[in-house]
C-alpha positions in Angstrom: -23.1 -3.3 16.0 -23.5 0.5 17.1 -21.5 2.3 19.8 -18.0 1.1 19.0 -15.3 3.8 19.1 -11.6 4.1 18.8 -8.9 6.8 18.8 -7.1 7.7 15.6 -4.7 10.6 15.5 -6.1 11.9 18.8 -9.6 12.0 17.7 -12.4 9.6 18.6 -13.8 7.8 15.6 -17.0 5.6 15.3 -17.1 2.3 13.9 -20.3 0.5 12.7 -20.1 -3.1 11.6 -22.5 -6.0 10.8 -21.9 -9.8 11.0 -21.1 -11.5 7.7 -24.1 -13.7 8.3 -26.4 -10.9 8.6 -25.0 -9.3 5.4 -25.2 -12.6 3.5 -28.9 -12.9 4.3 -29.5 -9.5 2.7 -27.8 -10.4 -0.4 -30.8 -12.0 -2.2 -33.1 -9.2 -1.1 -30.7 -6.5 -2.3 -30.3 -8.0 -5.9 -31.3 -5.2 -8.4 -31.1 -2.5 -5.7 -28.3 0.3 -5.4 -26.9 1.9 -2.5 -24.4 1.3 0.5 -26.4 -1.5 2.2 -27.0 -3.4 -1.1 -23.4 -3.3 -2.1 -22.3 -4.6 1.3 -24.8 -7.3 1.3 -23.8 -8.6 -2.2 -20.1 -8.6 -1.2 -20.5 -10.4 2.2 -20.6 -13.9 0.8 -17.2 -13.1 -1.1 -15.7 -11.8 2.1 -16.7 -14.7 4.1 -15.3 -17.1 1.4 -12.0 -15.1 1.2 -11.6 -15.2 5.0 -12.2 -19.0 5.2 -9.4 -19.6 2.7 -7.1 -18.1 5.2 -8.6 -19.2 8.4 -5.5 -21.0 9.7 -3.3 -17.9 9.5 -6.1 -15.5 10.9 -7.1 -17.7 13.7 -4.8 -16.0 16.2 -6.8 -12.8 15.7 -10.1 -14.2 16.8 -11.4 -16.5 19.6 -14.4 -17.2 17.5 -14.2 -17.4 13.7 -17.4 -17.9 11.9 -20.1 -15.9 9.9 -22.2 -15.1 12.9 -19.4 -13.6 15.0 -17.0 -11.8 12.4 -18.2 -8.4 11.6 -17.2 -6.0 8.9 -17.5 -2.3 7.9 -17.8 -1.9 4.2 -15.4 0.6 2.6 -16.7 3.4 0.2 -15.3 1.4 -2.7 -17.5 -1.6 -1.8 -20.4 0.5 -1.2 -20.4 2.0 -4.5 -19.3 -0.9 -6.6 -20.3 -4.0 -4.6 -16.7 -5.0 -4.5 -15.5 -7.3 -1.8 -13.5 -4.5 0.2 -13.9 -4.2 4.0 -12.5 -3.4 7.3 -12.9 -6.2 9.8 -12.3 -5.7 13.5 -10.5 -8.5 15.3 -10.5 -9.5 18.9 -7.1 -8.1 19.3 -5.6 -4.8 20.4 -2.4 -3.1 19.4 -0.6 -1.1 22.0 2.8 0.9 21.8 4.9 2.0 24.9 2.9 0.3 27.6 4.5 -0.4 30.8 4.0 -3.4 33.2 1.3 -1.6 35.2 -0.5 -0.7 32.0 -0.6 -4.3 30.8 -1.8 -5.5 34.3 -4.6 -2.8 34.1 -5.6 -4.1 30.7 -5.6 -7.7 31.9 -7.5 -7.3 35.1 -10.0 -4.7 33.9 -10.6 -5.9 30.4 -9.3 -9.4 30.0 -6.6 -8.6 27.5 -3.5 -10.8 27.4 -0.3 -10.4 25.3 -0.1 -12.8 22.4 2.7 -11.4 20.3 5.5 -8.9 20.7 6.6 -6.7 17.8 9.2 -4.1 17.0 9.6 -0.6 18.6 7.5 -1.5 21.6 4.5 -2.8 19.8 2.4 -5.5 21.6 -0.6 -7.5 20.4 -3.2 -8.4 23.1 -6.2 -10.6 22.6 -9.5 -10.5 24.5 -10.5 -13.6 26.6 -13.9 -13.7 25.0 -15.0 -14.0 21.5 -17.7 -12.6 19.3 -19.5 -9.5 20.2 -18.4 -9.6 23.9 -14.9 -9.7 22.7 -15.2 -6.9 20.3 -16.9 -4.7 22.9 -14.0 -5.4 25.2 -11.5 -4.5 22.5 -13.0 -1.1 21.6 -13.7 -0.2 25.3 -10.1 -1.2 26.4 -8.7 0.9 23.6 -10.6 4.0 24.2 -10.1 3.8 28.0 -6.4 3.1 27.8 -5.9 5.9 25.3 -7.6 8.4 27.7 -5.5 7.2 30.6 -2.7 8.7 28.7 0.0 6.1 29.6 0.8 4.8 26.3 2.3 6.0 22.9 -0.6 4.4 20.9 -3.5 2.0 21.4 -6.3 0.8 19.1 -8.2 -2.1 17.8 -6.2 -4.4 15.3 -8.1 -4.3 12.1 -8.0 -6.7 9.1 -8.1 -4.9 5.9 -9.6 -6.5 2.7 -8.8 -4.2 -0.2 -9.2 -4.6 -3.9 -7.0 -3.4 -6.7 -8.1 -2.6 -10.4 -8.2 -5.2 -13.0 -5.3 -5.3 -15.4 -5.3 -3.6 -18.7 -6.6 -5.5 -21.8 -3.7 -7.2 -23.8 -2.3 -5.1 -26.6 0.2 -6.5 -29.2 1.6 -3.1 -29.8 2.4 -2.2 -26.2 5.9 -0.8 -25.5 7.3 0.5 -22.2 5.9 3.8 -23.0 6.5 5.1 -19.4 10.3 4.8 -20.1 10.1 6.6 -23.4 6.9 7.5 -25.2 7.6 7.7 -28.9 3.9 8.6 -29.7 2.8 5.4 -31.0 0.3 5.4 -28.1 -0.6 8.6 -26.7 1.8 11.7 -27.2 5.4 12.1 -27.5 7.2 12.8 -24.3 4.4 11.7 -21.9 7.0 9.6 -19.9 9.3 9.8 -16.9 12.3 10.7 -19.2 14.2 7.6 -18.1 16.6 7.3 -20.9 17.9 10.9 -20.3 18.0 10.1 -16.6 20.2 6.9 -17.2 22.9 9.1 -18.8 23.4 10.3 -15.3 22.7 7.1 -13.2 20.9 3.8 -13.3 21.3 3.6 -9.6 23.8 2.4 -7.0 23.7 -1.0 -5.3 24.3 0.8 -2.0 20.9 2.3 -2.2 18.0 -0.1 -0.9 14.5 0.2 -2.1 11.9 -1.8 -0.1 8.7 -2.9 -1.9 6.0 -3.6 0.7 3.4 -5.6 -1.0 2.0 -9.0 -1.4 5.4 -10.5 -1.9 8.2 -10.3 -4.5 9.3 -13.2 -6.6 12.9 -13.1 -5.5 13.9 -16.0 -7.8 12.7 -14.1 -10.9 15.8 -14.1 -13.3 15.6 -10.4 -13.8 15.2 -9.4 -10.2 17.1 -12.0 -8.1 20.5 -10.1 -8.5 19.0 -7.1 -6.9 17.6 -8.7 -3.9 19.5 -8.0 -0.8 16.9 -8.8 2.0 13.4 -10.3 2.5 10.8 -10.4 5.0 7.3 -12.2 5.2 5.1 -10.6 7.7 2.2 -13.0 6.5 3.3 -16.5 7.0 6.8 -15.9 8.5 8.4 -17.7 5.7 12.3 -17.1 5.1 11.7 -15.5 1.8 9.1 -12.8 0.5 8.0 -15.0 -2.4 4.2 -14.8 -2.9 1.5 -17.5 -3.1 -1.0 -18.3 -5.9 -1.6 -15.4 -8.2 -0.1 -12.9 -6.1 1.7 -11.1 -8.9 1.3 -7.4 -7.8 4.4 -7.1 -5.7 6.7 -8.6 -8.4 5.3 -6.2 -11.0 6.1 -3.3 -8.7 9.6 -4.5 -8.0 10.2 -4.9 -11.8 9.4 -1.3 -12.4 12.1 -0.3 -10.0 14.9 -3.1 -10.4 14.2 -5.3 -13.5 17.3 -5.9 -15.4 15.7 -7.0 -18.6 16.3 -5.0 -21.8 12.7 -5.2 -23.0 11.3 -4.4 -19.5 13.9 -2.2 -17.9 13.7 -1.1 -14.3 14.0 2.6 -13.7 16.8 2.1 -11.0 18.1 -1.3 -12.2 21.4 -0.9 -10.3 19.8 -0.2 -7.0 19.3 -2.9 -4.4 15.8 -4.5 -3.7 14.2 -5.4 -0.4 11.2 -7.6 -0.7 8.5 -7.4 2.1 5.5 -9.4 2.1 2.7 -7.6 4.1 -0.5 -9.2 2.4 -1.9 -12.3 0.8 -4.7 -12.4 -1.8 -7.9 -14.4 -2.0 -7.1 -15.2 -5.6 -9.9 -13.0 -6.7 -8.0 -9.7 -6.8 -8.4 -8.7 -3.1 -5.7 -8.5 -0.4 -6.1 -9.5 3.2 -3.8 -7.8 5.8 -3.8 -6.6 9.3 -2.4 -3.5 10.9 0.0 -5.0 13.5 1.8 -7.2 10.8 2.0 -4.2 8.5 3.3 -1.8 11.0 6.0 -4.4 12.1 6.9 -4.7 8.5 7.4 -1.1 8.0 9.7 -0.9 11.1 11.6 -4.0 9.8 12.2 -2.2 6.4 13.9 0.9 7.8 15.5 -0.6 11.0 16.7 -4.1 10.0 16.9 -3.9 6.2 18.2 -0.4 6.2 16.0 0.5 3.3 16.6 4.1 1.9 13.2 4.3 0.2 9.9 2.5 1.0 7.5 1.9 -2.0 3.9 1.3 -0.8 1.3 0.4 -3.5 -1.4 -0.3 -1.1 -4.0 1.6 1.1 -7.6 1.9 2.2 -9.7 1.9 5.3 -9.3 4.1 8.5 -6.1 5.9 9.7 -4.5 4.2 12.7 -1.8 5.4 14.8 0.5 2.3 14.8 1.0 2.3 11.0 1.3 6.2 11.0 3.9 6.0 13.9 5.9 3.2 12.1 6.0 5.3 8.9 7.0 8.3 10.9 9.9 6.3 12.6 11.1 5.3 9.2 11.0 8.9 7.9 12.7 10.5 10.8 15.1 7.6 12.0 15.9 5.8 8.8 19.2 6.4 7.0 21.0 7.0 10.2 18.6 10.1 10.9 18.6 11.5 7.3 15.2 9.7 6.8 14.0 7.1 4.6 11.9 8.4 1.7 8.1 7.2 1.9 6.3 6.8 -1.4 2.6 5.8 -1.1 -0.1 5.2 -3.8 -3.1 7.6 -3.9 -5.7 4.9 -4.6 -7.8 3.9 -7.6 -11.3 4.8 -6.6 -11.5 8.2 -8.4 -12.3 9.6 -4.9 -10.3 11.1 -2.0 -6.8 10.0 -1.5 -6.7 6.7 0.6 -4.9 6.2 3.8 -1.9 6.0 4.2 -1.5 8.1 1.3 -3.3 10.8 3.2 -0.5 11.2 5.6 1.7 14.4 5.6 5.4 14.3 4.7 5.2 11.4 2.2 5.2 11.4 -1.5 1.6 10.5 -2.5 1.3 9.4 -6.2 -1.5 9.5 -8.7 -1.6 7.8 -12.1 -1.3 9.5 -15.5 -1.9 7.9 -18.9 -0.3 7.8 -22.4 -1.8 11.2 -23.2 -0.4 12.9 -20.1 -3.8 13.1 -18.6 -4.9 12.3 -15.1 -6.3 8.7 -15.2 -10.0 8.9 -14.9 -12.9 6.6 -15.9 -13.4 8.8 -19.0 -9.8 9.5 -20.1 -8.5 8.7 -23.4 -7.0 5.2 -22.4 -10.7 3.9 -22.2 -10.2 2.0 -19.0 -13.5 2.9 -17.6 -13.3 0.8 -14.4 -11.0 2.9 -12.4 -9.6 6.4 -11.9 -6.8 7.9 -9.9 -7.7 9.4 -6.4 -7.2 13.1 -5.8 -7.1 15.7 -3.0 -5.0 17.9 -0.7 -2.5 15.0 0.1 -1.7 14.4 -3.7 2.0 15.3 -4.6 2.4 14.2 -8.3 1.4 11.8 -11.0 3.4 9.0 -12.8 2.4 6.7 -15.6 -0.2 4.1 -14.5 -1.8 2.5 -17.5 -0.5 -0.5 -19.5 2.9 -0.7 -17.8 5.4 -3.3 -19.0 7.2 -5.0 -16.1 8.0 -8.4 -14.6 5.5 -11.0 -13.7 5.5 -14.1 -11.5 6.3 -17.3 -13.3 3.6 -19.6 -14.6 -0.1 -19.1 -15.7 -1.3 -17.7 -12.4 0.2 -14.2 -12.9 -0.9 -11.4 -15.2 0.3 -13.4 -18.2 1.7 -16.9 -19.0 5.3 -15.6 -19.2 7.7 -13.9 -16.7 6.6 -10.4 -17.9 3.5 -8.4 -18.4 2.5 -5.4 -20.4 -0.9 -4.8 -18.7 -0.1 -3.7 -15.1 -1.9 -0.6 -14.0 -3.2 1.6 -11.2 -1.5 4.0 -8.8 0.2 0.9 -7.8 2.3 1.0 -10.9 2.9 4.9 -10.6 4.3 4.6 -7.1 7.4 2.5 -7.7 8.3 4.8 -10.5 8.5 7.6 -8.0 10.3 5.3 -5.5 12.9 4.4 -8.2 13.6 8.1 -8.9 14.1 8.8 -5.2 16.6 5.9 -5.3 18.4 7.4 -8.4 18.6 10.7 -6.6 20.1 9.0 -3.5 22.5 7.0 -5.6 24.2 10.3 -6.8 23.5 12.3 -3.6 23.4 10.0 -0.5 23.9 12.9 1.8 20.4 14.3 1.1 17.8 14.5 3.7 14.4 12.8 2.8 12.9 16.2 2.8 15.3 17.4 0.1 14.6 14.3 -2.0 10.8 14.8 -1.8 11.2 18.5 -2.7 13.5 17.7 -5.7 10.9 15.3 -7.1 7.9 17.5 -6.9 9.8 20.7 -7.8 11.0 19.1 -11.1 7.8 17.5 -12.2 6.5 18.4 -15.6 3.4 20.6 -15.3 0.2 19.2 -16.5 -1.9 22.4 -15.9 -1.7 25.7 -17.8 -0.9 27.6 -14.7 1.9 25.3 -13.8 0.7 25.3 -10.1 -0.2 22.4 -7.9 -3.8 21.4 -7.8 -5.6 18.6 -6.2 -6.1 16.6 -9.3 -2.5 16.2 -10.7 -0.4 17.5 -7.8 2.7 19.2 -9.0 2.6 17.4 -12.3 4.0 14.3 -13.9 7.3 12.7 -12.7 10.4 13.6 -14.6 13.3 11.5 -13.5 15.9 13.3 -15.6 15.0 16.9 -14.3 15.1 15.5 -10.7 18.3 13.8 -11.1 20.0 16.7 -12.8 18.9 19.2 -10.2 20.2 16.7 -7.5 23.7 16.8 -9.0 23.5 20.6 -9.2 22.8 21.0 -5.5 25.5 22.3 -3.4 26.7 19.8 -0.8 
């Protein structure tokens, strides 16, 4: 479908999408071929299968829900690798700051009615029609309403189906090298200098670090003592615990708060806020929507009082409602001092993914045991992924074969409650979030801008010039240097 447009950050964006049915019919013909169309066609059956598994919870976003009416736009990752990653427009619109007269105009002129009310003035409206007619109304109403200039934000509500890299291969000799690399794998000192940092602080329970992910196993014996708040934006459960094989969020949380001696969290004394924003299809892909995600961000800083927000997710187009929620957290969190926002750069060895592309956040790439930027050809031999790069990249942190907590049972990364195979910029991001938590533990008076500057200024250089560059940012995280600099700052 051509001609669909929406506004993002004040600029008009084009959106082209094909029905799942049409893409599925091309799958056989595209076998053996390469290119954007071929990758999308091959992935279409996987997308349809994944959506069908979650049909009951996604039904409110559509009037019609079948392969001939649901459309998708493949992401660059899908186009290149044939992976089931896509952006799916729904028959709903998100609007912020709309008055009664604007809602009446949307109802009378475009057949949009409010179906859900969120935080900070967010509303979700659904078209009265389904299929292509519903989508046309959604995009037309969004652009016209934005151009009228009477609201803070308005755009279609997208479903995002994103993939994350496969875990590392099992290795009997793995040790938590990101904490203290003794050179048995890689090079000595290619770590975040955690043990030195712990001579200053292991964190303060008064500092809360939120993990926004596919859920956190808040009953895990090495995490439960840290959990102080939970929120489920997916199924509205009373806890943030995940379903099925959704182990990603628990692994991120363990990097921050695990109390296990063999799998130590970098800020084990800080408090943990578990926030579930996504649900997987049991094949390594997440499904989440913009409205629920933005609401979870607002809940994290406003209700849970999170000092740091760790976000190991991303992909797809930039949208105002998520950007605005992050900005509220950054400027209004911590009683106006600002919550620190930490976001993964992405794993496609391409440009930094949204929302890591936003300014005024800490965007994190992945390094390996040799203090190299993780690429498909770096010395770790993980050829299936590479760390994203670009002007938005701030720094690196370890992201290969990371030891951390795992969900219980055989459906996680391992058959135990721990894993040694977690990887990606997803694992690097909570390390930086933990460092921010340690800094605030010793200096809770600092503004979020000061915390970000401390972390980037004290990173260990990975280039000969010692200057920032788009591949490694300011260098690799050094928790000890950041913490020491924080204590030496004048109040």
